[in-house]
N, C-alpha and C positions, 0 to 999 in steps of 0.2 A: 900441925890439925885447925889448932884455934883458926891462924890467918883463912886454910881453906875455905872451914866451915863458915866463915864469917862471910867472906866473898858472896857464897852462892847465898846466904841469909839477906843479906844489904843486896845483893841483887837482885832479888822475888819481891824485899821492901820496895824495892826502887817499882820494879813492875805493877805494884799493887799501886803505889803513889800516882805512879802515873795514870793508872786506870779508874781511881775514882776520881784524882782533881781533872783529869779529861788533858792531858799533856803529853806529850811524847816522852816516850820511856826514857828517849837517848838524853830529857836531862839532868832527872834525877841520876842516871846511872852516872854521868861523867863526872857532877857536881859530888856525889859520894866519893866518885873513887879521888878528885883530887881536893877531898878534906882527907879522906884516910891515909893519903900518901904526901905530895909536897906541901902544902898547906899543915898536914902534922906535923912535918920534918922542920920546918921555917919556923914554925909560932908555937905550939902546939905539945911537943913532946918534951921531956925535960932534957933527955940526950939525942935529939935533935934527931931521932932516928924515925922510919915514916914508919906507920902504926900495922899498916901493911906494905911487905916490899917483896914485888914481883922475881925482881933476879938476887940470889944468892949473892950474900956478900961478904962470906966467911963466917957471919956472925949467925943471920938471922937470912930468910927467902925461900920463897915456893918453887923455883926452877934456878936449876943449876946451870951454868955458861949457857949455851944455845938451848935449853929448853923452851922457854918463854916463847921464843920467836917461832919454833916447831910446832906450841901448842897453836899460837897465832894464826898462822901459815894452816894447818887443820882446821880450825874453825874458821877461819875464813873461806874456806875453800867450801863445808858445808853451807854457810850462808849462801854466798856467789850459787850455788849448786841450785838453791832453792831457788833463788832469785830468778832462776833461766827457765825455771818448771814452769814459771808463771808467763814467761813470757811466750805470748802464740802471735802465728803470720799472721790468723785470721783478725785479730783485733787490732793489729797495725794497719792492714786493709781496711775496717771498718771504724778508725777512730779520727779518722774527718783530718783534711789538709792542715788545720790550726794546730794538731797535734803532732803531724807530720811532720812540718817545718819547724815546732819547738822543738822536737828531740832529733833536728839536724841541723837547720840551721841556724835556730837559739842556740843549741849546743854547740856550735862551731864558735860562734860570737864569742860566748861567754870562753870558751877554750883558749883562740888566739887573744884575748884583750884579756883575763887573767894574766896571760903567759908574761905578755908584753907587761904590764902590770908592775908582776912579783917580780922581772928583769931588772926592771928601771926604777922602781921604788927599793928594793930589799937588797939590789945586785948581785942576786941570785944568776948563776948561770941559765942560759937558754932551756939546757937539759933539766933540770930543777923549778924552772918555772914554767913548765909543760906540763912538768910532773903535777906540778901545783896545781896548774889552771884543768888537767883532766879529772882531779879529783873533785871539784870542785862543782863542775857539772852536772852531778849526782842529787837528785832531789831524792823521793820516796815516799812510797803510801804509809810507811811508818810514823811519818812526822808530820805528812799536810793530814790526812786524817784525823786526830786525835784537834787538832789546831780547826778545824774547818765543822766537825762534828756536829756544832749549838749554832753555827750560825746558817739561817734561812738563804738561802740562797739561788738564783734559777740554775736549772739542769746545766744548760751550756757553759757556766761558770765552773761549774761543781764538777762536771765530763772533762772538762779539758784541765786542771788540776787532779784530779785524780789519776788520768792516765799517763800524763806527763810523768808523773812518779811513777807510775808501775814500769813505764816502759822503758824510762831514762834510767832507772835503776839499773838492769844486767847491762844494758848499751855502755853505760858512763863508767863499770866497775871495767870491762872489756877494753872501753879508751885506758884509762890508767893502768891497767894490766901493762896495754899492748906497749905506753909511753915507759912503764919502767921498765918493762924487759931489757928498752931500744937502750937504755939508758946503761943499763947491765952488760948487756952486749959490747956495749961501746966504748966504758973502762971509763967516762968521761972526757974522754978525747978527742970526739966527733965522729962521728958517721962514714968510716972506715968500709975498706971493704971484707975485711972478717966479720965488722961487726952486722954486717947486712947479710950475712951469711948465718950468722949464729942467729939472726933475728930470723931467718928465712928458717931456719930448724926449728926455732920455737914455735912457729904458725902450723909449721908441717907437722909437729910433733905432739901439740896441744889439739889442734884441732881434727886428727887422724885418731886420735885415743880418744877423744870425748865423743868423735860420731862412731866410734867400731864400740866402745863398752856400753853406749847407750843403746845398740839394736842388740848387743847381746844380752842385756841385761833386761829390755822390754821383751826378745825373744823369751827367755828362762820365765818369765811372769806369764807370758801369753799362753804356755805352751804345762803352762802349771807345773816347772820342773822345781819350784822353791814354794814348799810349805805356805799356807796362810800366814803363820806366826810366825814366820821367820823372816816374810816381807821385809818390815819396814830395815831389820839389823842388819839383812843381807843388801839392800839398796845403799844403808851408811857404807857398809864394808866397801861395795862399789866405788863408791865415790872418793874413796880414802885410797883404795887401792889404783883409781886412774890418778889420781893425785901427785901418789908416791913413785910408781910407774915413768908416768910422763917425764916428773922432774928427772929420774935418772939417764934416761936419754936423752933431755934438753931441760939444762937448767933455766930456772924460772917460766916452765911450760906449763904446770900443774894448774896455776890459777883459770888459764885458757880451757886447760879440759875439762874441765869441771862445769865453768862456764857453758861450753859447746854441747856437754853433755846431759846437761838439765836444759837448753834449749831442743835438742832432739827428744829426748823423751817428751818433752809438753806438749810437741806436736805431733808427737807418732800418734797411733793406736797403742798404746798402755792400758790394760785392764788393772784395777783400783787404782789409776793415777789420784783421786781426789783425797782416799786415805793415805797416800806416799805423801801429800802434800798437807796433809794434818800431821802428820807425824815427821816430816821435818818441818814445820810450822812452827810446832810444840819444840823441839830440841834447838831451831834457831833463838826461839826466845829465851833458852836456858844458857846458851853459847854466849849470847848478846848479852844477856846480866853479867856474866862470869869478866867475859870479854871485855868490856867498857870501863869495870871498874878495876881489873889491873892496869889496861894500858894507861888509863887517867893516873894512877897511883904511880906509875913506872916514872912519869913526867918531874923530871927536879924543878926544883923552882928557878933555879938558873933559866931553864929553856923557858919558864912562862916570863921572866923579866925580858927575855929577846924582844918581846912583843910591847913591852913599859913603852911605847916612843908612838910622836906623830905620825911615823910612816906605817903602823899599823892601823891606825883610823882611817888615814888616808884610803890603803886599799880595802878595808871593809867600806866604807863609806860609795866609794868608788865600783865596787862587786855589786852592791845591794843595789844603789841608785842611779845608776851610769849602765850599766851591762846586765839589767836584768830587763829593766823596762827596754833597751834598743834590743836586745834579743825577742822581747815577746812584742812588741810594736813592727818589728819586719819580717817576724813568723808570720802576724793576726794583719798583714799586709791585703787592705781588698777583701774580707771578711765580716760578716755579716755581726759580729762581737762591736759592740757601741763604744765610745770612748772609755767612761766608766768601768766598763768590763775589762778593757785592756788594761787599765790602771790598777784594776786590783787586782789579776793576774801577776800582773806586773811586781804587787805587793811583796804578794806570796809568793816564795822560794825557798824554803828553807831547806837545808843542806843536811843529809839523814846519815845512819849507819853503816852504809857501806861505805861511803868519803870518809868519817872518819878512822875508821877500824883498818881499812886498806892503807891509809894516809900514817896509821902509826905501824903495821907492818912494816910498809918501804922505808917510811922513816929511819925505821930500826936498820935495816940491813944497808941501807945506803950508808949509816953510822960505821956501823961494823967495816963497812969498806972502803972507810975513809974520803967518802967524797964532801970535797969541802960546800959547806953552806947547808948538809942535809940535816944540821940539827934544827934548822928553820920549818919542814915540812909538815913535822906533827903538828906543832905548836899552834904554826900559819892556817891550819884545817881547821884544828880545833875552833881556834875562835871564829872561822868563819861560820864553822858548825852551831858553837853556841849563841854567836850573838844572834844570827838568821832566827834559831828556834827561840830565843827569847824577846826578841823583835817581832815577832809574827804572831809568838799565844799572846802576847800582854796586846797586841797592836791591832789585828787581824778584824775584828768584831768593830772596834772603833773605824778603823778605814773603810769597813761594809758600808755601814751608816754613814762615814764624811762623804763617800763618793755616790752612793746613791745604790748600790748594787745590793742593798739589805732588803729582803722582802718584809715588807709591813706586816702582813698576816701571809700565816703561810696554807694554803689555801688546796693542796694538790691531797687525792683521796689514795690510802695505800686498803686494798682488797685483802683481805688473806682467805682464799681460795678460788680457784677459777671454772668453779662448774656451769654448767650452760646457763643458768639464771644469773650468775654473779658476770659472766663474761656479757651477756645480754644490757643489765643494767649497768656495766662499768661503759658500754659501745654509748648508751643512752645520754651519761654524763656525761663524755669525752666531746658526743655532737653537741653536747652545751658549753665547749667552753672549758673544762676543767680537765686536768692533769690526772689520770688516773692510774696506781702501780697495780698491779695482780702478784700476787705471789701463791705459791701451790708446790707441794711435794709432790704433784703427779705429774710427772713428764708429759705425758700425752694432752692433760688439760692446758700446758703453760705454752706445748708449740702448737696449741687449739688459739689461744689466747695471742699469741704473735701473727697467728694466721690471718686471725681479725683486723690485721695493725692494731692492737693494745702492746701497751707495755709490759711486760710479765719475766717473772724469775723464778726459774726451781729452787725454790729454797723451803728448808725444816726447819719448822715456829721455833722447834726447841733449840737451835745452833745459834750463837753470836754473830755470825757472819754478816747478814739484816743490819745489826745496827752500826757499823763502821762501812756501812755505802753513803757516801758525802754526797751520791747523788739524788739520796732522797731524804736531802734537810729542807726541801720545800713543803714537805708532809705536814699535814697537818690535821687530818681526818683518818681516823683508823676503824674499818669495818669488816667484823668476821663474819663470814658466811658459811664456812664448811658444815656439811653434816653432821659431824661430831662436836660435841657441845662441849668437852674435856678441851678442846684443841682450841676451841673459840674463848673459852674462858682463860685459855694460858694463853695465848696472844694477846689477849684485852691486860692483863696482868704484867705482860714483859713487856710488849712495847708502848703501853700509852703512855708510858712516862717519856717516850721518844718521838713515837709519833702522832699521840692523841692532843696537841697543845686546844686543839680548838673541838675536841669532840671523840669517846671511841665507844662502839655500838657494835651488839654482835648477833645474830640470830638466835631470837629465847630457844630453849626446850621445852617441852611440851606439859613438864613440872612444872617451869617458871610461869606460862603463861597462867596457868592456876594458880600459883598460893604468890606470884613476886607480887613484892608492897608497890606501892607508887613509887617511891624514889628508886627502886630497883627496875619498874620499867623506862626509864629516863632513859637509858643506857640501851635498851631493844631497838634492832631497824626496823623491825614494826610492831605495831601493838600485840596484836593476838594471831601472829602467825608462825609457826617452825619452821625448820629446812624442809618436812615434807611438805606443808600447804605450800611453800614457795617451788617445790620441784613440781606438784602437782598443777600448780597456777602454768607455770610454763609449759607443760605436757599440753595442756588445753587450750593455751594461743599462747607461745614463742613471740610475744609483741608489748610492746609498752606503748597504751593510750592515754591520752590527754585529754582533763576533760576542764571547761571554764567554768568558774563556781563565781555567783555574784555576790554575795551575802554570805553571813553566818548560817542562817536558817539550810541554805542549800548546802555549805560547809558540812555543816552535823548532817544530814539527810544522805549524802556521798559515803562520808565515812561508815556510816552505821548497816547502809546496805554493804558495802565494802567487808566490812567484818563478821556478817550474818551469811555471804557467799567463802565457798569453802574452795574452791576453784580461782579466787581472787583475790591479790594482794594489794593494798595500798600501798606505794613508795616514798613519792616525795610530793614538795608544795614547791610550786614559784610564787615569788611577790617579789613585783619590779626584775630585778637582776638576781636575786639573790634564789638559791635551791636550798629545800629544809627538809630533811627526817621529818615524820610526822613527831615523834616526842620531841626534836629541836623544835619545831616550829610551834608546837603546843606552848613549852615551856617558855621561849623568848618571844612569840608575838601573839598581841592579846588584836589585833585587829583582823578579822578572818572576811575580806572583800575582795573583790578584784585579785582572786587568785586560779592558778592552774594545778591543777593536781594529776598527778599520774600513778597509773597502777599498770600490775602484770596479770593476765589472765583474761577469765572469761567474760565476753563482753557485757557490759554491761547496759541495761536503758535509765539515763538517768531523768527520763523527759524530757524537759526543753535545753539540757544542757549540749551542746555539741561535742562530739568526739573529733579526733583528728589522730590518723596513726604513726610513729615514730619508727 
């Protein structure tokens, strides 16, 4: 009981440490597992026993006989199902040729290169060598996102790394599953006719069961044959049923079945898909926390000592410093990416949770089958995972500065709210060369923003998904323009530390305009206007007008006239190449001459000042 409770407590503690220090969760999870397992047995325990023993050895342990492997198989099936749910056909079409090549050509280069290396460096059979290679082509968003979250990069770089990780996760898992199944049916004795027939059965039953059960579950959900409160647990039981049933008909086809099931559901018309994803994500976090402590603890010190050789260092160095850059440069040939951007993408390729989890499962099964050299699979993959995560977590920021992809100033602007006035203001700033991102929980507003050729996302500010989006790493300004003062305040409080490096501003409420102190007014979007004023100005004249200002006297006069007019709202000041909000300009700039002021709403007569409509 103590061991089981300890695994859960340590696993969640590791997840918290990862969140607190913005590192991939897999790093503390594996390190804790190694500490309570082989390290404790070798150096910390008086009797030489592990503090947590995953397999019952006659005196202590959690899982008797094959129990650990059954648990790992079921846990991996749920994790892979969740990965399959995230793989969308539309995303593959839209991610661009660079990412498409990375997950195909680049993955193939890593697969064949690593397989050849493992064969000649460690003298593994070709079967095992390519199983190892199939496992290490997988990166993943759960390891890349924490590493890059606080590195301001151009959107193109973040997009490539993010979508490569998302798409290669289930694809790489599928490759590893197929290679393992081919090895299993071949019995290590070559690719015979029997092996090919068995492999065909695995493909047939895996895809058939996954496809059929996915449609059956979608039908039951959409026809409301399952009550809402049972939706998540029924879906979970369906995944386990598919896995077990497929295994009964064709041994080792279960993992393929759940990946196919997830992909079909994720690309079908399934109601409540988002809710199902949230549940599976939460369950995956718990399973991963338990799984990696168990798997790391199950490694013996003798397995780790297998890696204590120059061969390990050579394999790691060639995989990281030769194969990864080769895959990236071939995949990005004739692309718009610059040399320094290709170098940074080459540097960042941490292997993730799927690789380590499946390696432990497959390695253990092959050892049980008596396959020669199988004891190398798990420690070798763990070495690649830990090595790449540690390397990238400690050096990615420094390397970004070294090659010149680190943005010195994060000047993209995040708008919370995509109403009519917000979209007009966003279009105005975009025309000035600014990167603008709008978020809103109203899908109609988001769609209208997309129709206006603006970058927009449907996001609830009370969720955490926004802070995990590494494509927003270049955002340095936050502007909350919703009609709810509560939402605006929450957005500022929650997202300012992440997206408000250079300034966070919100629309003031009517009460705040009257009662706010001078300090509080510095964070207002406009000095004297609330959402009602902004909306009235938009209805009066949905255009933004620019006024040239020669000196401070004209500046004061224009602002005074705009503040007295209820249907006109002062927005920005342009000075040279800089664009400022009025409160920001008042605080940072002392000289008020040769300016351009822009405002929304009623056309005003500023005497000799010229006007031009944008």
